C-alpha angles and dihedrals in degrees: 000000000000119000090248090061094056108045099112107110119222128200118263115257117267113273094020088128112162109325120188122283107208126081095240091042092052093047091051093045091051092049090048094050093242095125138010128242088231090060094047094047093046090051091050092051092048092050093046091051093047092049097044096094092051116022094025096192102156133072096181133018126203093199100150095039093045093052091049090049090048091054089050091048090053091053091050092048091049089052090056100258115148129193129161094258104016108161097357116134118229138162135225132204119259095252092070120086117243115184111251094020133088121244106222100158093210095313129129122238139058114306126192119256114254117243096205141029122255110252093256091052090047089054092048090054092045087056088054100255121148114222104215095183152322120273130226122265132177116259109299090339097280106134141050093244134067106225135118146135091260094068111358125236125336107209135208112255089214092058121001094208089066136068122250086220128247169345091334089036095128092054091047093047091048093054096040091050092050094244092128130006094234142000140190122237136172127242121205099149102000097311093145097034098046096054089042089055092048095047101040097252140131107253119186127198101186126198114299111280097017088120115039116246092197131169076049114057085217134351127241094351091308099305097103124075137167123252143168128256113204142144094243135036089232089061091047090051092050090052091046093052094043101047108022123099140096136280117216089246096055116115093209118050113168122181117278118277120225094208100169091051089052096053090052092053126089108243093218122222108322136193108234125194114206112205129183095175117101122202119273112277104155086242126105110252108183115185115236110237092232090056092050090049093049096047091045088055090053090050090051090050090053091050090048089054089059101264122136108242128183137151115266133147130220118232100247096173113187095325091150089073087065096044101053099057092047094046096047092043087055091052090050092052093049094043089058089063095057113108093217113027090183088074093060120109111263088240089057091050089050092051090049090052089051089049090054091052093047099041095094127054093345092058092046091051091047092054094042090054094062098089090052091047091051091052094047098045092034091060085083089067091062086072102026138038099208137021118217120199138150112276091218133009094227141034117260114307122240118260108270095017091129098030114119095017119128121242097268095049092044090054091049093049096048093045089052091051098039113026099137110061109056103069090070088058090058090050095043090224129143124269136172130200113215122192107256104184137270144288118250087265094055100258115146123245132193144206127208127229108199131189143174124267095285095039102100097102093046092050092050092048091050092046090053091051091049091048090055089053100042101032092207093162091068092069119079133182123267127234107290116315126217106045092348128123097267110022122198109333093012129121122257124207087210100048104027098057131073 
């Protein structure tokens, strides 16, 4: 059902009390008989309904189906069945197929209902998870905000006047607001990491192919992958282990990742390169002083943990020339699936036209350049184990900051705000956003840990060590910020209670 059809809040079941909030905590509590799946799912649905007029994180809700699946999960748990996520509610972004629901990917119009789950959703269900709904995303995942005429504005739970980022902004907002313990997003130019940075979450972009993109053999010419958004790295690792893996039709099939083993392992003493220099884009990308301060603090924490940290820059070359043909070709491919192209944003239609122009020799050259780009940028990892950069150059943008701009000015504005994330999509290498603190006004900021192709486990181990030191998961958003009941640092009846 649509979110508009399921906004009536219902009371929590008697005895619900204060069940656990995190993904791993909920899974353990369910397995131990401390809480029921019915109670957890009902609480999710109530919170989603209560937050719909403000946060607006969800495009579609599966309220009836989720409650039926929760009842079935409780029967299976009572019978002794155990699976990694049996009975735990989660959410997925609205570019992933869920059987019985349309996949609109931020677009307006009537989309056909999907007959089958995407492979990643199938794996989630096989692990026992209950998909309560599909989260909002900007149109075809192009921008670092989550706004559009199809669903309105998705707002940042830390400050409702600001965006949670994009394009996985709905997934990030849902987790940050405590609506679900974890969600999946997709990352084609930072679309998991940017909203994670702007909502104080762990956001993981694993190595290309770690999560299946089937029914697409690859997504957006290989630059887009799936990743978890969670409060803790342990929750991200649980989601990685439960839902990652390949489909026979996938173009990219890396070896399995033992994520939970990695977060339990000491990373050892690492060599960390700190870089402030983004790749060349022909657009001014000034770094906000609050971002520099926050990332510097992360670097100092790493040094205090015994790691060797020094400033050093990768040689990006002209990697943007390889990104644009792949990104716009991906927009063109997705735009062709839209039932009514006339409803697309004019910027989307412009990107699709560019994709058509670049889909021949330019696209082939862009893809052929990837091995050279990996060698050039990867030379940094001969001297260092991890690269640390800002995730974004600015704090979260205000709602509507990019609305009404033409395509060129939108591109300039988003490059200026988010110049750091997208090269790792071209390379297909792993990256993790870690919460790095806040502006004076309470807006979240993030730092990126970046690695080479085989660096997933090291990044997860290091993230776990940082989490132990910084305890970012202990801080939650207030009511609603800017004009809301609580404001930054206040207490929200919606988010503070069980």
